[in-house]
C-alpha positions as CSV (number, residue, x, y, z in Angstrom):
1,M,0.0,0.0,0.0
2,G,1.3,3.4,-0.9
3,K,0.9,6.6,0.8
4,M,-2.5,8.1,0.5
5,K,-2.4,11.6,-0.9
6,H,-4.9,14.1,0.3
7,S,-5.9,17.2,-1.6
8,I,-5.5,20.7,-0.1
9,G,-9.3,20.9,-0.1
10,N,-9.6,17.8,2.2
11,W,-6.9,19.2,4.5
12,V,-8.7,22.6,4.7
13,A,-12.1,20.9,5.3
14,G,-10.5,18.7,8.1
15,M,-8.9,21.7,9.8
16,F,-12.2,23.7,9.5
17,A,-14.2,20.8,11.0
18,G,-11.7,20.4,13.9
19,A,-11.7,24.1,14.6
20,L,-15.5,24.1,14.6
21,V,-15.7,21.2,17.1
22,L,-13.2,23.0,19.3
23,M,-15.2,26.2,19.2
24,V,-18.4,24.5,20.1
25,A,-16.8,22.6,23.0
26,A,-15.2,25.8,24.3
27,G,-18.5,27.7,24.0
28,G,-20.3,25.0,26.0
29,L,-17.7,25.1,28.7
30,Y,-17.8,28.9,28.9
31,L,-21.6,28.9,29.2
32,S,-21.5,26.2,31.9
33,V,-18.9,28.0,34.0
34,S,-20.5,31.5,33.6
35,S,-23.9,30.2,34.7
36,Q,-22.3,28.4,37.7
37,M,-20.5,31.6,38.7
38,A,-23.8,33.6,38.4
39,A,-25.4,31.1,40.8
40,Y,-22.4,31.5,43.2
41,D,-22.8,35.2,43.1
42,D,-26.5,34.9,44.0
43,Y,-25.6,32.6,46.8
44,L,-23.0,35.1,48.1
45,A,-25.6,37.9,48.1
46,C,-27.6,36.2,50.9
47,N,-24.6,34.4,52.6
48,P,-21.8,36.9,52.5
49,R,-19.8,35.3,55.3
50,T,-19.5,31.8,53.7
51,G,-16.2,30.0,53.6
52,L,-17.1,28.4,50.3
53,S,-14.7,29.3,47.5
54,R,-15.5,29.7,43.8
55,L,-13.5,26.6,43.0
56,E,-15.4,24.5,45.5
57,W,-18.7,25.8,44.0
58,L,-17.5,25.0,40.5
59,L,-16.5,21.5,41.5
60,G,-20.0,20.9,42.8
61,Y,-19.7,21.3,46.6
62,R,-23.0,22.9,47.6
63,P,-24.0,24.0,51.2
64,F,-27.1,22.7,52.9
65,E,-28.5,26.1,53.7
66,D,-30.3,27.9,50.9
67,C,-31.4,31.5,50.2
68,R,-35.0,30.7,49.3
69,P,-37.6,32.0,51.8
């Protein structure tokens, strides 16, 4: 079997598809993190003296107390 030759069009299409997948994944991650940080900011508004860090919140550690009346 010899080397398979790919045209420049196939190379460009592959690079474009890979970049598109990367952009969609990064966008999903950004939306997820930004919504989690908005929820953390809401939690801090009613519990300003909490010892919970942003990283702990982002990793899923949630306190038992809640802000809802």
